[in-house]
C-alpha positions in Angstrom: 113.1 104.9 81.4 113.4 101.9 83.7 116.9 101.2 82.1 117.9 104.7 83.3 116.5 104.2 86.8 113.9 101.8 88.1 112.9 104.4 90.8 112.5 107.4 88.5 109.0 108.7 88.9 107.2 109.5 85.6 104.5 112.2 85.7 102.1 112.2 82.8 101.1 115.4 81.0 98.2 115.2 78.6 95.1 117.0 77.3 93.0 114.0 78.2 91.2 114.7 81.5 89.0 111.7 81.7 89.3 109.1 84.5 90.0 106.3 82.1 93.0 108.2 80.7 94.3 108.7 84.3 93.9 105.0 84.9 95.7 104.1 81.7 98.6 106.4 82.7 98.9 104.7 86.1 98.8 101.3 84.5 101.6 102.3 82.1 103.8 103.1 85.1 103.2 106.8 85.7 103.1 107.9 89.3 101.0 111.0 88.7 99.0 112.7 86.0 98.6 116.4 85.1 96.2 117.8 82.4 96.8 120.6 79.9 96.7 123.4 80.0 98.8 123.0 83.1 99.8 125.5 85.7 103.3 125.6 87.2 102.1 125.2 90.8 100.4 121.8 90.2 103.4 120.6 88.2 105.8 121.7 90.9 103.6 120.1 93.6 103.5 116.8 91.7 107.3 116.8 91.2 107.8 117.6 94.9 105.4 114.8 95.9 107.3 112.2 94.0 110.9 113.4 94.1 111.5 113.6 97.8 115.2 113.0 98.8 115.9 109.3 98.7 112.9 108.7 96.4 114.9 108.6 93.2 118.4 107.1 92.7 119.8 110.1 90.9 123.3 108.5 90.7 121.8 105.6 88.7 119.8 108.0 86.6 122.9 110.0 85.8 124.9 106.9 84.8 122.0 105.8 82.6 121.8 109.2 81.0 125.6 109.1 80.3 125.2 105.6 78.8 122.5 106.9 76.5 124.7 109.8 75.4 127.7 107.4 74.9 125.5 105.1 72.8 124.4 108.0 70.7 128.0 109.0 70.1 128.9 105.4 69.2 126.0 105.0 66.8 126.6 108.4 65.2 130.3 107.7 64.8 129.8 104.3 63.0 126.4 104.8 61.3 128.0 105.0 57.9 129.8 101.7 58.5 127.2 99.3 59.8 129.4 96.2 59.4 132.2 97.8 61.5 129.6 98.9 64.0 128.4 95.3 64.4 131.9 94.0 64.7 132.7 96.5 67.4 129.5 95.7 69.3 130.3 91.9 69.0 133.9 92.6 70.3 132.6 94.7 73.1 130.0 92.1 74.2 132.8 89.5 74.1 135.6 91.4 75.9 133.9 93.8 78.3 132.8 91.1 80.8 136.4 90.1 81.3 137.6 93.7 81.6 134.8 94.3 84.1 135.9 91.3 86.2 139.5 92.4 86.1 138.7 95.9 87.2 136.5 94.7 90.1 139.2 92.2 91.2 141.9 94.9 91.1 139.7 97.3 93.1 138.8 94.6 95.7 142.6 93.9 96.1 143.4 97.6 96.3 146.0 97.0 93.7 147.0 100.4 92.2 149.2 99.0 89.4 146.6 96.4 88.2 143.8 99.0 88.5 145.8 101.4 86.4 146.6 98.7 83.8 142.9 97.7 83.5 141.8 101.3 83.4 144.3 102.0 80.6 142.7 99.2 78.6 139.2 100.6 79.3 140.4 104.0 78.2 141.6 102.6 74.8 138.4 100.7 74.4 136.2 103.7 75.3 138.0 105.9 72.9 137.8 103.3 70.1 134.1 103.0 70.7 133.7 106.8 70.8 132.1 106.8 74.2 133.3 110.2 75.5 131.6 110.1 78.9 133.0 106.6 79.8 136.4 107.9 78.5 136.2 111.0 80.7 135.5 109.0 83.9 138.0 106.4 83.0 140.8 108.9 82.4 140.1 110.6 85.7 140.2 107.3 87.6 143.4 106.2 85.7 145.1 109.4 86.7 144.3 108.7 90.4 145.4 105.1 90.1 148.8 106.1 88.6 149.2 108.7 91.3 148.3 106.0 93.9 145.6 108.3 95.1 142.9 106.6 97.2 140.2 108.5 95.3 140.6 105.7 92.7 138.8 103.3 95.0 135.7 105.4 94.7 136.1 106.2 91.0 137.1 102.8 89.6 134.0 101.1 90.9 131.9 103.8 89.2 133.7 103.1 86.0 132.8 99.5 86.5 129.1 100.4 86.8 129.4 102.5 83.7 131.0 99.6 81.8 128.3 97.3 83.0 125.6 99.7 81.9 127.2 100.1 78.5 127.7 96.4 78.2 123.9 95.9 78.7 123.2 98.5 76.1 125.5 96.7 73.6 124.0 93.4 74.5 120.5 94.9 73.8 121.9 96.2 70.5 123.4 92.8 69.5 121.5 90.0 71.2 123.3 86.6 71.1 
C-alpha cells in the first residue's frame, strides 16, 4: 500500500479484540482498528477520523491504482510468453528513464512540438506494453500538445509521474 500512497491510512478489521492484536495492528502500520462484527457507524467514524481533507494524497493513490491496473494488463497480456515479457521489461527499464527526461525537458521548455514528439513515443510504448491507462492519459496529452493547447502543461507532467511510477514497478519486477 505504501507504493500506492505513503499517506494512505489503513484501518484494520478483524475478529481479534484483544489489546495485543490492536498493538500488532498499529505496529504493522494501521492507523486504527475495528473488530467484528462491526457496525457501520464506528467504521464510518474511523474513516472520517483518518481521511480528513488533505490527510491523504488521493492523486498519488489514483496514479498508484492506475499503475497496478496497467501492470495487471501487461502481465496478463504476456503471461504465456515469459521470455518476451522479460525482454519488454528490460527494454522498458532501459528506455523509460530517457523518455522521462525528454518529456520533462520538453515540458520545462514549453515546447509543444518536442512534447508532442515525446508523447507520441510514449503512446507507442504504452500500447506495446498493453498499459491502457497510461495510453489513455498519454493520448489525451498528445492531442493537447498537437493542438498547442496549454492544458498539455498540466497533463504531460502527470504522464511523466505515471511513467515514473510504472518504471518503478518494472524495476521491481526486473531488478538489475
